C-alpha positions in Angstrom: -56.5 79.4 -192.7 -59.8 77.5 -193.5 -61.7 77.5 -196.2 -65.0 78.7 -194.2 -63.0 81.7 -193.0 -60.8 82.8 -195.9 -62.4 86.3 -197.5 -61.5 87.1 -201.6 -60.1 90.6 -202.2 -63.5 92.0 -203.6 -66.0 90.9 -200.9 -69.0 92.6 -200.1 -68.5 90.9 -196.8 -66.8 93.7 -194.5 -68.1 96.8 -195.9 -69.4 99.3 -193.8 -73.7 99.4 -194.9 -76.7 100.5 -193.4 -79.1 97.8 -191.8 -80.9 96.3 -195.1 -84.7 97.4 -193.8 -82.9 100.8 -191.9 -84.7 103.1 -194.4 -88.2 101.2 -193.8 -88.3 101.2 -190.4 -87.8 104.7 -190.2 -90.6 106.1 -192.8 -93.0 102.9 -190.9 -93.1 101.1 -193.8 -91.6 98.2 -192.1 -94.5 95.4 -191.4 -94.2 93.6 -188.1 -96.7 90.7 -187.5 -99.6 93.1 -185.7 -99.7 95.3 -189.1 -100.8 91.9 -190.8 -104.1 92.3 -189.2 -105.2 95.4 -191.3 -104.3 93.0 -194.4 -106.6 90.4 -193.1 -110.2 90.6 -193.4 -112.7 89.1 -190.6 -109.8 88.6 -187.7 -110.9 87.6 -184.7 -108.8 89.3 -181.3 -108.0 87.4 -177.9 -108.2 88.7 -174.6 -106.7 86.8 -171.5 -108.6 86.5 -168.0 -105.7 86.5 -165.8 -105.5 85.6 -162.6 -104.9 88.0 -159.4 -103.3 85.7 -156.8 -99.5 84.2 -157.1 -100.9 80.9 -156.6 -104.1 79.0 -156.4 -106.4 76.4 -157.2 -109.1 77.1 -160.2 -112.0 75.9 -158.5 -114.7 77.8 -160.5 -114.8 78.7 -163.7 -118.1 80.4 -165.6 -117.8 81.8 -169.1 -121.5 81.9 -170.0 -121.5 85.9 -169.0 -118.9 86.5 -171.6 -120.8 85.0 -174.2 -124.1 87.4 -173.3 -121.3 90.4 -174.0 -121.7 91.9 -177.7 -119.3 90.9 -180.0 -117.6 88.0 -178.0 -117.4 84.5 -180.3 -116.0 82.4 -178.0 -114.1 81.6 -174.9 -111.1 79.4 -175.0 -110.8 77.2 -172.0 -109.1 73.5 -171.8 -111.7 71.5 -172.9 -111.1 73.0 -176.4 -107.8 71.7 -176.9 -107.5 68.6 -178.8 -103.9 67.9 -178.6 -101.3 68.3 -175.2 -102.4 71.5 -172.9 -98.9 72.7 -172.5 -97.0 75.5 -174.2 -93.8 74.5 -172.8 -90.9 72.5 -174.4 -90.9 70.4 -171.0 -94.3 69.7 -170.6 -94.2 72.1 -166.9 -96.4 75.3 -168.2 -99.9 74.1 -168.6 -101.8 76.5 -171.8 -104.8 76.5 -169.3 -104.0 75.7 -166.1 -106.0 74.3 -163.1 -103.6 76.0 -160.8 -102.3 79.4 -161.4 -98.5 80.1 -160.6 -98.0 84.3 -160.4 -100.1 86.7 -161.1 -101.6 87.3 -164.4 -101.6 83.6 -164.9 -103.9 83.3 -168.2 -107.0 80.6 -167.5 -108.8 81.4 -170.5 -108.9 83.6 -173.2 -111.9 85.3 -174.8 -112.4 85.9 -178.5 -114.4 89.0 -179.7 -115.2 90.9 -183.2 -113.2 93.8 -181.5 -110.4 93.7 -178.9 -112.9 96.1 -177.0 -115.5 93.2 -177.5 -113.5 90.7 -176.2 -111.8 92.9 -172.8 -115.5 93.1 -171.9 -115.9 89.9 -172.3 -112.5 88.4 -170.2 -114.1 91.3 -167.5 -117.2 89.4 -167.5 -115.9 85.7 -166.7 -116.5 84.3 -163.3 -113.4 82.4 -161.6 -113.2 81.5 -157.8 -109.6 81.1 -156.5 -109.0 78.8 -153.5 -105.2 80.9 -152.7 -102.5 78.5 -151.9 -99.0 79.4 -150.1 -96.8 81.6 -152.5 -92.7 81.9 -152.7 -92.4 85.4 -154.0 -88.3 86.8 -153.2 -85.6 84.8 -154.1 -84.3 84.6 -150.9 -87.4 83.4 -149.3 -87.2 80.1 -151.8 -83.5 79.7 -150.9 -84.7 79.6 -146.9 -87.9 77.6 -148.0 -85.8 75.0 -150.4 -88.1 75.6 -153.1 -85.5 74.2 -155.9 -86.3 72.8 -159.6 -84.2 71.0 -162.1 -80.6 70.5 -161.8 -78.0 71.2 -159.5 -74.8 71.4 -161.5 -71.6 72.0 -160.2 -68.2 73.0 -162.7 -65.5 72.1 -160.4 -61.1 72.1 -160.8 -58.3 71.4 -158.4 -58.7 71.1 -154.6 -60.6 74.2 -153.6 -60.5 73.6 -149.6 -56.9 73.2 -149.7 -56.1 76.3 -152.0 -58.6 78.7 -150.0 -57.0 76.5 -146.8 -53.4 77.9 -147.9 -54.6 81.1 -149.2 -52.3 84.4 -147.8 -55.8 86.0 -147.9 -59.1 85.3 -147.7 -62.6 87.1 -147.9 -66.3 85.8 -147.9 -69.0 87.7 -149.1 -72.8 87.8 -151.1 -73.8 88.9 -153.7 -76.9 89.4 -155.7 -78.6 90.9 -158.7 -81.8 92.1 -160.2 -83.6 90.6 -163.5 -84.4 92.7 -166.0 -87.4 93.3 -168.4 -86.8 93.0 -171.8 -89.2 95.9 -172.8 -88.9 95.0 -176.6 -90.5 97.9 -178.8 -93.3 95.4 -180.3 -94.6 93.2 -177.7 -96.1 89.2 -178.0 -97.3 89.1 -181.3 -99.5 85.9 -183.0 -102.1 85.6 -186.5 -103.2 82.7 -187.1 -105.3 81.3 -189.9 -106.4 78.0 -191.8 -107.0 77.1 -195.2 -109.2 75.2 -196.9 -107.3 72.1 -196.3 -106.5 72.4 -192.4 -103.3 73.8 -192.8 -102.3 76.7 -189.8 -100.4 79.4 -191.2 -99.0 81.6 -187.9 -97.3 84.9 -188.2 -95.0 85.2 -185.3 -93.1 87.7 -183.4 -90.8 84.7 -182.6 -87.2 84.2 -182.0 -87.6 80.2 -182.8 -90.0 79.6 -185.3 -89.5 75.9 -185.6 -90.1 75.6 -181.5 -93.3 77.5 -182.0 -94.0 75.4 -185.0 -93.6 72.2 -182.7 -95.9 73.9 -179.4 -98.7 75.1 -182.3 -98.7 71.6 -183.2 -98.8 69.5 -180.2 -101.2 71.6 -178.8 -103.5 70.8 -181.7 -102.9 67.1 -182.5 -101.4 67.3 -185.4 -98.0 66.6 -187.3 -95.7 69.6 -187.7 -95.9 69.2 -191.7 -99.6 70.8 -191.0 -98.8 74.4 -189.2 -96.5 76.8 -190.8 -94.5 80.1 -188.7 -93.4 82.6 -190.4 -91.4 85.5 -188.9 -91.5 88.7 -191.2 -89.5 90.5 -188.4 -89.6 91.8 -184.6 -89.5 94.9 -182.7 -86.8 93.7 -180.8 -86.2 90.4 -179.2 -83.2 90.2 -176.8 -84.1 86.3 -175.8 -87.7 87.3 -174.6 -89.2 85.7 -177.7 -87.0 82.4 -177.9 -89.3 80.6 -175.6 -92.1 82.7 -174.5 -94.1 83.1 -178.0 -95.1 79.4 -178.1 -98.3 79.6 -175.8 -99.1 82.7 -177.7 -98.9 81.2 -181.4 -100.8 78.8 -180.0 -103.9 80.4 -178.9 -104.0 82.2 -181.8 -104.2 78.7 -183.3 -106.1 77.1 -181.5 -108.7 80.0 -181.6 -108.6 80.0 -185.6 -109.2 76.3 -185.9 -112.2 76.2 -183.8 -113.9 79.6 -185.7 -112.5 79.2 -189.0 -111.7 82.6 -188.7 -108.3 84.2 -188.3 -107.4 85.0 -184.9 -104.8 87.9 -183.8 -103.3 88.1 -180.1 -101.3 90.7 -179.2 -100.3 92.1 -175.5 -101.0 95.6 -174.6 -97.8 96.4 -172.4 -99.1 95.8 -169.1 -99.8 92.5 -170.1 -96.8 91.5 -171.8 -94.6 93.1 -168.1 -96.9 90.6 -166.1 -97.4 87.6 -168.1 -93.9 86.8 -169.6 -90.3 86.1 -168.3 -87.5 88.4 -167.5 -83.4 88.1 -167.2 -82.8 85.6 -164.3 -82.6 87.5 -160.9 -79.2 85.3 -159.1 -78.4 85.3 -155.5 -74.4 83.8 -154.9 -72.3 83.2 -151.8 -68.6 83.0 -152.5 -65.5 82.4 -150.4 -62.2 83.5 -152.2 -58.8 83.6 -151.9 -55.6 85.2 -153.3 -52.0 85.1 -152.7 -49.7 87.8 -151.5 -49.2 89.1 -155.2 -53.2 89.7 -155.2 -53.5 86.6 -157.8 -56.6 84.4 -157.5 -56.0 81.0 -155.6 -59.2 79.2 -155.0 -63.2 80.7 -155.7 -66.1 78.3 -154.0 -69.3 79.7 -154.9 -73.0 79.4 -154.9 -75.2 80.3 -157.4 -78.8 80.2 -156.9 -81.1 81.4 -160.1 -84.8 82.8 -159.5 -86.5 80.6 -162.6 -90.0 81.4 -161.4 -93.1 78.9 -162.0 -91.5 76.6 -164.6 -88.2 75.8 -165.9 -88.3 77.3 -169.1 -84.5 78.0 -169.9 -83.4 78.5 -166.8 -81.3 75.2 -166.7 -79.3 76.3 -169.8 -78.9 79.7 -168.4 -77.8 78.7 -165.4 -74.6 76.5 -166.7 -73.9 79.2 -169.0 -73.5 81.7 -165.6 -71.6 78.6 -163.9 -69.3 78.5 -167.1 -68.4 82.4 -166.9 -67.7 82.8 -163.3 -64.6 83.2 -164.0 -65.4 85.6 -167.0 -61.5 86.6 -168.2 -59.5 85.5 -165.0 -57.7 81.9 -164.6 -58.4 80.9 -161.0 -56.3 77.4 -160.4 -58.6 76.3 -158.0 -63.0 76.5 -158.4 -66.4 74.9 -157.2 -69.0 76.3 -158.9 -72.6 75.1 -157.8 -75.8 76.2 -159.0 -79.6 75.6 -158.5 -82.9 77.3 -159.4 -85.4 78.3 -157.4 -89.0 77.9 -158.2 -91.0 81.6 -157.2 -94.4 82.1 -158.0 -93.7 84.8 -160.4 -93.5 84.7 -164.3 -91.1 82.0 -165.5 -87.9 83.8 -166.5 -85.8 83.2 -169.4 -83.7 83.8 -172.1 -82.1 87.5 -171.8 -79.1 88.7 -173.8 -76.2 87.2 -172.5 -78.0 84.1 -171.2 -76.7 83.2 -167.7 -73.3 84.9 -169.2 -73.6 88.2 -167.0 -74.7 87.1 -163.8 -72.0 84.5 -163.3 -69.3 87.6 -164.7 -70.7 89.9 -162.4 -70.2 87.5 -159.3 -66.2 87.6 -160.0 -66.2 91.4 -160.9 -68.1 92.0 -157.7 -65.1 90.2 -155.7 -62.5 91.8 -157.3 -63.9 95.3 -156.9 -64.7 94.5 -153.0 -60.9 92.7 -152.4 -58.9 95.2 -154.4 -59.4 97.9 -151.6 -58.8 95.1 -148.6 -55.6 94.4 -150.5 -54.3 97.4 -150.9 -54.3 97.3 -154.9 -55.6 99.3 -157.8 -58.5 97.5 -159.2 -57.4 97.9 -162.7 -53.9 96.0 -161.9 -55.5 93.1 -159.7 -57.7 92.8 -162.9 -54.9 92.7 -165.5 -52.5 90.5 -163.1 -54.8 87.5 -163.1 -55.6 87.7 -166.7 -55.8 84.2 -168.6 -52.4 83.3 -170.4 -51.5 81.1 -173.3 -52.0 77.1 -172.3 -54.5 77.9 -169.7 -58.1 76.5 -169.4 -61.5 77.3 -168.3 -62.2 75.7 -165.1 -64.7 73.2 -167.0 -61.9 72.4 -169.4 -61.7 74.4 -172.5 -58.5 75.9 -173.5 -58.8 79.2 -173.6 -57.6 80.5 -177.2 -56.1 84.1 -177.9 -55.8 85.6 -174.4 -54.0 87.6 -175.6 -56.6 89.7 -177.4 -57.2 90.6 -173.9 -54.4 92.2 -173.1 -54.1 93.7 -176.5 -57.8 95.5 -176.0 -56.6 96.2 -172.2 -53.6 98.1 -173.4 -55.8 99.6 -176.3 -58.1 101.1 -174.0 -55.5 102.4 -171.4 -53.8 104.6 -174.5 -56.7 105.5 -176.4 -58.4 106.5 -173.0 -55.5 108.2 -172.1 -56.3 106.2 -169.0 -53.2 107.3 -166.7 -53.6 111.2 -167.1 -57.8 111.0 -166.2 -57.1 109.2 -163.2 -54.3 112.0 -162.2 -57.3 114.0 -162.9 -59.9 112.2 -160.8 -57.6 112.0 -158.0 -57.0 116.0 -158.1 -60.8 116.3 -159.0 -61.9 114.0 -155.5 -59.4 116.4 -153.5 -60.9 119.8 -154.6 -65.0 118.6 -154.6 -66.0 117.0 -151.1 -69.4 116.5 -152.1 -69.2 114.7 -155.5 -66.7 112.0 -156.5 -65.4 110.6 -159.8 -63.9 107.2 -160.9 -62.6 105.5 -163.9 -63.0 101.5 -164.0 -61.6 99.1 -166.7 -63.3 95.7 -166.8 -62.8 92.7 -169.5 -64.9 90.8 -171.4 -64.4 86.5 -172.3 -67.7 84.9 -173.5 -68.1 81.4 -175.0 -69.8 81.6 -178.3 -71.8 78.6 -179.3 -75.4 77.1 -177.8 -75.0 75.1 -174.3 -77.2 72.4 -176.2 -74.7 70.9 -179.1 -77.8 69.9 -180.7 -78.8 73.6 -181.7 -75.4 74.7 -183.5 -76.7 73.7 -186.7 -77.9 76.1 -189.4 -79.6 75.6 -192.7 -80.4 78.5 -195.7 -82.0 77.9 -199.4 -80.8 80.2 -201.9 -82.0 80.4 -205.5 -80.5 82.0 -208.4 -83.1 83.0 -211.4 -82.7 82.9 -215.0 -82.7 86.5 -215.2 -79.3 86.0 -212.5 -81.5 87.6 -209.7 -80.8 85.9 -206.3 -83.6 84.4 -203.3 -82.1 83.4 -200.0 -83.4 82.4 -196.9 -82.1 80.9 -193.8 -83.5 79.8 -190.4 -82.3 83.0 -188.5 -85.2 85.5 -187.6 -84.7 89.5 -187.6 -85.2 91.3 -184.5 -82.8 94.4 -185.3 -80.1 93.3 -185.0 -78.9 93.6 -188.4 -78.7 89.2 -189.7 -80.5 89.3 -192.5 -78.0 92.5 -193.8 -75.2 90.5 -192.7 -76.4 87.3 -194.7 -77.3 89.4 -197.9 -73.3 90.3 -197.6 -72.4 86.5 -197.5 -74.0 85.8 -200.2 -73.0 88.4 -202.6 -69.9 87.5 -201.7 -70.3 83.9 -202.0 -71.5 84.3 -205.5 -69.4 87.0 -206.5 -71.9 89.4 -207.3 -73.2 92.7 -206.5 -75.3 92.9 -202.8 -78.2 94.7 -205.3 -78.2 91.2 -207.2 -79.6 90.0 -204.1 -82.9 89.4 -202.0 -83.9 88.0 -198.9 -87.4 85.8 -197.9 -89.4 86.2 -194.6 -87.8 83.1 -192.3 -90.7 80.6 -192.4 -90.5 76.8 -191.5 -91.7 75.4 -194.5 -88.5 76.8 -196.3 -85.8 76.0 -193.6 -86.6 73.1 -191.2 -85.7 72.3 -187.9 -83.6 75.7 -186.8 -82.4 76.4 -184.0 -83.5 79.7 -182.0 -81.8 82.7 -183.2 -79.7 83.5 -179.7 -76.7 82.6 -178.4 -75.1 85.4 -180.6 -74.4 82.0 -182.7 -76.9 82.8 -185.9 -74.4 84.7 -188.2 -72.2 82.0 -188.0 -74.6 79.0 -188.3 -76.8 80.5 -190.9 -73.5 82.1 -192.4 -72.1 79.3 -192.7 -75.3 77.6 -194.4 -75.6 80.4 -196.4 -72.4 80.4 -197.9 -72.5 76.6 -198.4 -75.5 77.1 -200.4 -73.9 79.3 -202.7 -70.6 77.4 -202.7 -73.1 74.7 -204.3 -74.2 76.5 -207.2 -71.1 78.3 -208.0 -69.4 74.6 -208.4 -71.7 74.3 -210.7 -71.5 77.2 -212.7 -68.0 76.7 -212.9 -68.4 73.8 -214.6 -70.6 75.5 -217.2 -68.3 78.4 -217.6 -65.6 76.1 -217.7 -62.8 79.2 -217.9 -63.9 81.3 -220.6 -65.0 83.8 -217.5 -68.4 84.7 -218.6 -70.3 87.3 -217.2 -72.7 86.5 -214.2 -76.2 87.1 -216.2 -74.6 85.2 -219.5 -73.7 82.3 -217.4 -76.4 82.3 -215.0 -78.5 82.1 -218.5 -76.4 79.4 -220.2 -76.5 77.0 -217.1 -80.3 77.1 -217.5 -80.4 76.3 -220.6 -77.9 73.3 -220.5 -80.1 72.3 -217.5 -77.9 72.8 -214.6 -79.3 73.2 -210.9 -79.5 77.0 -210.3 -80.8 76.1 -206.7 -79.6 74.4 -203.4 -80.4 74.2 -199.7 -77.2 75.2 -198.0 -76.3 73.4 -194.3 -73.8 74.2 -191.4 -73.1 72.5 -188.4 -70.6 73.8 -185.5 -67.5 71.1 -185.6 -65.1 70.8 -182.5 -68.2 70.8 -179.9 -68.6 68.5 -177.1 -70.4 68.5 -173.6 -71.1 66.7 -170.8 -74.2 68.7 -169.2 -73.8 66.0 -166.1 -70.1 66.4 -165.0 -70.5 70.1 -166.7 -66.6 69.8 -168.4 -66.1 69.6 -171.8 -65.6 71.9 -174.7 -69.1 73.7 -175.5 -67.9 77.0 -177.1 -66.4 77.2 -180.6 -64.5 80.6 -179.5 -64.2 83.1 -176.9 -65.4 87.0 -177.8 -63.2 89.4 -175.8 -63.8 93.0 -174.7 -62.7 95.6 -172.8 -64.3 98.7 -171.3 -63.3 101.9 -169.9 -66.0 103.8 -168.2 -65.5 107.2 -166.2 -68.4 108.6 -163.6 -69.5 111.3 -161.7 -71.5 111.1 -158.5 -73.7 113.5 -156.2 -72.7 112.8 -152.7 -76.1 114.7 -151.5 -78.8 112.1 -153.9 -76.4 109.4 -155.0 -77.5 110.6 -158.9 -74.8 110.0 -161.7 -73.6 110.4 -164.5 -71.4 108.1 -167.2 -69.2 110.7 -168.7 -67.1 108.8 -170.5 -66.7 105.4 -172.2 -64.0 104.0 -173.9 -64.4 100.5 -175.9 -62.6 98.2 -177.5 -64.6 94.9 -179.0 -63.5 91.8 -180.5 -65.7 90.5 -183.5 -62.8 89.0 -186.0 -63.3 90.0 -189.2 -66.2 92.0 -189.1 -69.3 90.8 -191.6 -70.4 94.1 -191.7 -68.5 96.8 -189.4 -71.4 99.7 -189.1 -73.9 96.6 -188.0 -71.5 95.7 -185.1 -70.2 99.1 -184.0 -74.4 99.5 -183.5 -74.6 96.2 -181.4 -71.5 96.8 -179.3 -73.4 100.3 -178.5 -76.4 98.7 -177.9 -75.7 96.0 -175.9 -73.4 98.3 -174.1 -76.3 100.5 -173.2 -78.5 97.7 -172.4 -76.0 96.7 -169.7 -76.0 100.0 -168.4 -79.5 99.8 -167.9 -79.4 96.6 -166.3 -76.7 97.3 -163.8 -78.1 101.0 -162.5 -81.6 101.3 -163.5 -83.9 98.9 -164.6 -85.1 97.6 -161.1 -88.3 95.2 -161.2 -90.4 95.1 -158.1 -92.6 93.0 -156.9 -95.0 92.9 -154.2 -93.5 90.8 -151.2 -96.5 92.0 -148.8 -98.8 89.5 -147.0 -101.4 91.9 -148.5 -103.8 90.9 -151.5 -101.3 92.5 -153.7 -98.5 90.0 -153.3 -96.9 88.7 -156.0 -98.1 91.5 -158.5 -95.2 93.0 -160.6 -95.4 96.7 -159.5 -93.4 98.0 -161.8 -95.5 97.1 -164.9 -95.5 99.8 -167.7 -93.0 102.4 -168.8 -94.3 105.2 -166.4 -92.6 102.6 -163.2 -90.3 100.9 -164.8 -87.0 103.4 -165.7 -85.1 102.5 -169.2 -81.9 103.8 -170.2 -82.6 107.1 -172.6 -80.4 109.8 -174.1 -79.7 111.4 -170.7 -78.2 108.0 -169.3 -76.2 108.2 -172.7 -71.8 108.4 -171.7 -71.5 112.1 -172.3 -68.2 111.1 -175.0 -68.3 106.8 -176.1 -65.6 105.8 -178.7 -66.2 102.4 -179.7 -63.4 100.7 -181.9 -63.2 96.8 -182.8 -60.1 95.0 -182.4 -58.2 94.6 -185.4 -56.1 91.8 -186.4 -58.8 89.5 -185.2 -59.3 86.5 -187.8 -61.3 83.8 -186.3 -60.2 80.7 -188.5 -63.0 78.2 -188.5 -65.6 80.5 -188.8 -67.8 82.1 -191.7 -65.2 84.6 -193.4 -62.9 84.7 -190.4 -65.8 87.0 -188.5 -66.9 86.2 -184.9 -70.4 86.7 -182.6 -71.7 90.3 -181.6 -74.7 90.1 -180.1 -74.3 89.5 -176.4 -70.7 90.0 -175.5 -70.5 94.1 -175.6 -73.7 93.7 -172.7 -70.5 93.2 -170.4 -69.2 95.4 -171.4 -71.6 97.7 -169.0 -70.0 95.7 -166.0 -67.3 98.7 -165.7 -70.1 101.1 -165.1 -71.0 99.2 -162.0 -67.4 99.3 -160.9 -66.5 103.0 -161.7 -70.0 103.6 -159.3 -68.7 101.3 -156.4 -64.9 103.1 -156.7 -67.3 106.7 -156.9 -68.8 105.5 -153.6 -66.1 104.4 -151.8 -64.1 107.6 -152.4 -66.4 109.5 -150.1 -64.6 107.1 -147.2 -60.9 106.8 -146.5 -58.5 105.0 -148.4 -58.9 101.5 -148.7 -62.8 101.6 -147.8 -64.6 98.6 -149.6 -68.0 99.1 -150.2 -70.8 96.7 -151.1 -73.3 97.7 -154.1 -76.8 96.9 -154.8 -77.7 95.5 -158.4 -78.9 97.4 -160.0 -76.6 100.4 -158.6 -79.6 102.6 -158.9 -79.2 106.3 -157.3 -81.0 105.2 -154.0 -78.5 102.1 -154.0 -75.3 104.3 -154.9 -76.5 106.6 -152.3 -76.1 104.2 -149.2 -73.3 102.7 -150.3 -71.1 106.2 -149.9 -73.2 106.9 -146.9 -71.3 104.3 -145.4 -68.3 104.9 -146.9 -68.8 108.4 -145.1 -69.2 106.8 -142.1 -66.4 104.8 -142.4 -68.3 101.4 -141.1 -66.9 98.3 -141.2 -67.0 96.7 -144.7 -69.9 93.9 -145.0 -67.5 91.9 -146.6 -64.2 91.3 -144.4 -61.6 88.9 -144.3 -61.8 85.7 -142.8 
């Protein structure tokens, strides 16, 4: 067992503790970025002037009328930028565009004494546009060959020969929509400039270092002239990894030019129309099976809807290609990828980061092919699981594949699946207008950043003379419980009670060059760094103690008077990673997280409306750092996945009218989110036991993203329920999201015993 993963007997990690800010969350005492406005005098408010066109050239921008509006102080335009007029890390996102690329693209920003003054000023700005042709739908982009970025390929074996020799070959198309992050707290920034010209930005950001870098290059100053702090976020889910930078830069630019604090907070409509979503995907595939139902070959092309700029589309696509196998051994694979350019918001990171899209493809393949092969979907999936000694299509050995089987068998047993399958069959036989189904799906999700350099973390630990401890690390808190885990790691490493440790907000002047809080890696990276810093301090304290067994407070006091350093900067880098992004080969992940979910649904044959009756989950989090936090993450991730797959239906106007390119689902009234009514009647979640992960902090595993993919079981159950309205062996194609309308049309095709849209070739 490695020193990093070894856990003492009296550890604070592993205790089921509530979230460290839970009481403040529910009482309203927790402060978020925009709450600080009320504590900051003379704040100016920023409001955007947004394009009504999906694609157009700006031919005239007249800001003088806005300056006549009472309360308007300044209008920010491209002429005000002292540095680089770009808010993206790839320099393809002009902060003030001369060519607008989506409906809602901001051409300038108005600063006012009040938000209402700024809004009225924005309405007074006069802009002329020269409309240009636009590409809105992903299928339009494919037809027009409108692509951007790299076109990676993951390949192993001889796919063409494998398919030519396969006993059964099928082909089809799989499409899936994107997803709105809909965090409770919209994008927010508050910027101030001190007497020395130092810029201080409070930002709701998952990546303070990158926010710092973008603000600095827009202002034309070095990074040390900008400090970014993130108190906490009211949700992020990936939507605040890249997207906050431009908003922070606008606030910082305004503060620099006016000498007054500037607040920028998007209302819900602006947030939904101006910021990126989960990437929608279009996939074509051809798959071969042998006579035993085992996969022999897969040839697939995945096209993501990147929107108007690259953002994180390339690494999202790479992760999708690396997860198209999910938990299944496919001897011969060719998976091509490409990013479409459309005139929509620049699509971005979202929980799972392409993994859900890639995994949906293979689960759709198996779900559609199982009836045509005459094999129960549960059995078809199980017989294709990885076994020890096999590797992924990109060359990484699959460690602990037995954990998928262990979780699978545990779900079958704890969920009483065999008995309930018989009950489902009996129900369907006696209810002509309703159908039930029960489906199981696995999860195998790689943990680490695709970009190897991001797999590092830092921390700062201070032990004060009175024995109290302050820790600071590079991760941000968005409700996921990272700070709770870091407090437990510090208390365990120092061997002191949890109440002796406090955590400070994330700041770039305390821990520099941090990676985004993303990729489910933050507990691994920051936990390793916190543990490293604590161990440096403890090594010095052990020398002072010299085996005397001094109490903590006495030991710290003696160390201070002995002039022993009581603070340390910790660092952690994930070992064993290597990745060739051109060849798409290597060992990009530290380990795989596993999980299995069984979902039972009931579908109404008249409307397609459906209920999720019961869900049983077993999920692998290694030796949990904080079990209560992890259970919450599994439940929340599952429900968010359920929303993506069954409810959340993003719609853009694809007509040729004046509203072309407009997001029509731009508020809570038109965009359906999962609520209490969509929760399963029964939800049983268990953490996989005996799942220690050597080489990770205290034997734990990541938990943020993998549980979202457990919701694929809901979609597969809905498919089986729709097919149950038809004769045995019916294979149905189910749209994603599987809204009641989509389920209705699927079951109607099954009722009519229409030819399957995907047939053996």
